[in-house]
C-alpha positions in Angstrom: 0.0 0.0 0.0 1.4 3.4 -1.0 0.5 5.5 2.1 2.0 8.7 0.7 -0.1 8.3 -2.5 -3.3 7.6 -0.5 -2.6 10.7 1.7 -2.0 12.8 -1.4 -5.3 11.7 -2.9 -7.1 12.4 0.4 -5.6 15.9 0.5 -6.7 16.6 -3.1 -10.3 15.4 -2.4 -10.4 17.5 0.8 -9.2 20.6 -1.1 -11.7 20.1 -3.9 -14.5 19.6 -1.4 -13.4 22.8 0.4 -13.5 24.8 -2.9 -17.1 23.6 -3.5 -18.2 24.2 0.1 -16.9 27.8 0.1 -18.6 28.5 -3.2 -21.9 27.2 -1.7 -21.4 29.3 1.4 -20.9 32.4 -0.7 -24.2 31.7 -2.5 -26.0 30.9 0.8 -25.0 34.2 2.2 -26.4 36.0 -0.9 -29.6 34.1 -0.2 -29.7 35.6 3.3 -28.6 32.5 5.2 -26.0 32.6 7.9 -23.5 30.0 6.7 -20.2 28.7 8.0 -17.5 26.2 7.0 -15.9 23.6 9.3 -13.0 21.3 8.5 -14.2 18.6 10.8 -17.0 17.2 12.9 -15.6 18.4 16.3 -15.4 22.0 15.3 -18.9 22.0 13.9 -20.3 20.3 17.0 -18.6 22.9 19.3 -20.2 25.7 17.3 -23.6 24.1 17.7 -23.1 23.8 21.5 -22.7 27.6 21.7 -26.4 27.9 21.0 -27.5 25.4 23.7 -28.4 26.6 27.2 -29.5 24.5 30.2 -33.2 23.9 29.9 -33.4 24.6 26.1 -35.7 22.4 24.2 -33.7 20.8 21.3 -35.2 18.6 18.6 -33.5 16.5 15.9 -35.0 15.9 12.4 -34.1 12.2 12.3 -30.7 13.2 11.1 -27.8 10.7 10.8 -25.5 13.7 10.4 -26.5 15.0 13.8 -25.8 11.5 15.3 -22.4 11.3 13.6 -21.4 14.6 15.3 -22.4 13.0 18.6 -24.7 15.9 19.2 -27.5 14.2 21.1 -25.1 13.1 23.8 -23.2 16.4 23.9 -26.4 18.4 24.1 -28.0 16.2 26.8 -24.8 16.8 28.8 -25.5 20.5 28.8 -28.8 20.0 30.5 -31.0 20.6 27.5 -34.5 19.0 27.1 -34.3 16.6 24.2 -37.3 16.1 21.9 -36.6 12.8 20.2 -39.5 11.2 18.4 -37.4 8.1 17.8 -36.8 7.4 21.5 -37.3 3.8 22.4 -40.6 2.8 23.9 -42.8 5.5 22.4 -46.2 4.6 21.1 -47.2 6.0 17.7 -49.4 8.6 19.4 -46.5 9.6 21.7 -44.2 9.9 18.7 -46.6 12.2 16.9 -47.0 14.4 20.0 -43.2 14.8 20.2 -43.2 15.7 16.5 -45.7 18.5 17.3 -43.5 19.8 20.1 -40.6 19.9 17.8 -42.3 22.5 15.7 -42.0 25.1 18.4 -38.7 24.1 20.1 -35.9 26.4 20.9 -33.3 24.7 18.7 -34.1 22.4 15.7 -31.1 20.4 14.4 -31.3 18.7 11.1 -29.5 18.0 7.9 -30.5 18.3 4.2 -30.6 15.9 1.3 -28.8 18.2 -1.2 -27.3 21.6 -1.4 -26.5 23.4 -4.7 -23.6 25.7 -5.6 -26.3 28.3 -6.0 -27.0 28.1 -2.3 -30.4 26.3 -2.5 -31.3 23.5 -0.1 -33.3 20.5 -1.2 -35.2 18.1 1.0 -37.7 15.2 0.9 -39.9 13.8 3.7 -42.4 11.1 4.4 -44.3 12.8 7.2 -43.2 16.4 6.6 -42.3 17.1 10.2 -38.7 17.9 9.4 -39.3 20.2 6.5 -42.1 22.0 8.2 -39.8 22.8 11.2 -37.1 24.0 8.8 -39.4 26.7 7.5 -41.1 28.2 10.6 -41.7 27.5 14.2 -38.4 26.8 16.1 -36.6 29.8 17.5 -33.4 28.6 15.8 -32.7 26.1 13.0 -29.3 24.7 12.4 -28.8 22.6 9.2 -25.6 20.5 9.2 -24.4 19.4 5.8 -21.5 17.1 4.7 -19.7 18.0 1.5 -21.0 14.8 -0.1 -24.3 16.5 -0.4 -23.1 19.4 -2.5 -24.5 19.3 -6.1 -23.8 21.5 -9.1 -27.4 22.5 -9.9 -31.1 21.9 -9.3 -31.2 18.8 -11.7 -28.3 17.1 -9.9 -29.8 18.0 -6.5 -33.1 16.2 -7.3 -31.2 13.3 -8.7 -29.3 13.0 -5.5 -32.4 13.3 -3.4 -34.3 10.6 -5.3 -31.5 8.2 -6.1 -29.2 8.4 -3.2 -30.9 10.0 -0.1 -34.3 8.4 -0.4 -33.2 4.8 -1.1 -30.6 4.9 1.7 -33.1 6.3 4.2 -35.6 3.6 3.3 -32.9 1.0 3.9 -32.2 2.6 7.2 -35.8 2.5 8.2 -36.3 -1.0 6.9 -39.1 -0.1 4.6 -40.3 -2.7 2.0 -40.1 -0.1 -0.8 -38.8 -1.1 -4.3 -36.0 1.5 -4.1 -34.4 -0.7 -1.4 -33.9 -3.4 -4.1 -33.3 -1.3 -7.2 -31.1 1.3 -5.5 -33.0 4.2 -7.2 -36.4 5.8 -6.9 -39.2 3.8 -8.5 -41.9 6.4 -7.7 -43.8 3.7 -5.7 -47.3 4.1 -4.5 -46.9 2.1 -1.2 -48.2 3.4 2.1 -44.6 3.1 3.4 -43.4 5.6 0.7 -40.9 8.1 2.2 -41.1 10.7 -0.7 -44.4 12.5 0.1 -43.3 16.1 0.8 -40.7 18.1 -1.1 -39.1 21.3 0.0 -36.7 23.8 -1.7 -35.2 26.7 0.3 -34.2 29.1 -2.4 -33.9 32.0 0.1 -34.0 32.2 3.9 -37.6 32.2 5.2 -38.0 35.8 6.5 -39.1 35.0 10.0 -36.8 32.0 10.7 -33.3 32.2 12.1 -31.4 29.6 10.1 -27.7 28.7 10.1 -26.1 26.4 7.6 -23.0 24.6 8.8 -21.0 22.8 6.0 -18.5 20.2 7.3 -15.6 19.0 5.1 -16.5 15.4 5.6 -18.9 12.8 4.1 -21.9 12.8 6.5 -25.3 11.3 6.4 -27.3 10.3 3.3 
């Protein structure tokens, strides 16, 4: 194994991702979002923790990125009130009630399915609880995005949403949808379909405080 060669390739990939991320951040700021770039997960997590106070109500939009940054444990350690609809032991009615509370929490943490170089954010949901909270309700929304989700334009963003994010999330959830076998969206009509609500944030919603944190790592789906 050529360790020096592998390291060089990794450095080039990181540099390329950084270039794209900084371009996206420039566009996000033009679209009225607060946007920051972080080289690693630790720095991004530390920035998130600055917004968390003891007793703050904090919700997660079912994000694997948030989990990869170890934020549930870090935030719980600060004495925040965690609103997690995926908590073990909850009935369906209890899960829905937690989802309702998430809409008016102090801090809502989530990721996105795709981000374009034009600074537009693309998302798809089954229930719509994540995307509704991203638009209005929580006092603060923080969207954490790995560089693997940066796309060149709207067309490539929707391709990523439908053929990467959606099938992988259905695999994660154990849904019997055809995309879990084909690997791409089949536009199924099953009740377990996870592609029911679509959201594009082209500009920052005027009454919502949103920060976009781009991390120079591959995170989430």
